[in-house]
N, C-alpha and C positions, 0 to 999 in steps of 0.2 A: 772672281768672287772669292772672298776669304772664308776661312773657317769660323764657325761659331762654337764656342765652348761654354757649356752650362755648368755653373757651380751648384751642386745639389746638396741637400741636407744642411743647408745654411742655418745659422742661429740668429745672429743679430749684428748689425753694423755698429751698435752702441756699445758692444763689448770690445774693449781695446785689443785683446788677444785675437779674437775672431777677425776683427777689422784688419789687423796686421797680416793675417793669413790670406784674406781676400785680396788685399793690396799686393802682396808678394806674388800670388798666383797670377793676378791680372798683369803685373809687370813682366813676369816670365813669359806670358802668352801675348805679348804686345802686338804680334802680327795678326792676332785673331780678335774677333769680337767676343768679349766675355760677358755673359749675362747671368743674373741671379735673381731669386725671388726671396723677399724677406717679409716677416710679419710686423716689422717695426712700423708704427703709424707715420713716423717721419724719419726715414733712414738717413744716416750720415753719408755724406759724399765720399766716395772712394774713387780716386782718379782712374779713368779708363774702364771702370765697371759699369755696365748698363743694368740698372735695376728695372725689372719687368714685373708686371702683375702675375704672369704665369710663364713658366719655361715651356717653350714649344720644342720642336725638333732641333737638335744640335748635332754637330759632327762628332763631338766628343763630350764626355761628362767627367767632372772631377768631384768626388765626394769629399766634402770638407767638414763633415759632421763628426761628432764624438765617437762614432763607431770605429773610426780608424784607431783611435787611442785605446778603445776598449778591447779590440781584437788583435792588435799588433803583437802583444807578447806571445799569443798562441801561434800566430803566423810565423814569427821569427824562430820559434822552436822547431818548426817544420823545415826550415831552410838548412 
């Protein structure tokens, strides 16, 4: 049985920048089942990404939301 990775803090598959991030992370984790939840009424297809109505238990989670970009300057100053 393989790993399941949940992408959390997702925004939209309709935003090209966000879709590129989801696609790249899904490709990097090609050995795992990658799942995500979106509020898009009709999400765009992203190869390998399983769009689910609700994320349940996963073996690992990757935050792809803007919080990464908002907080990274403070985090980098601490390193």
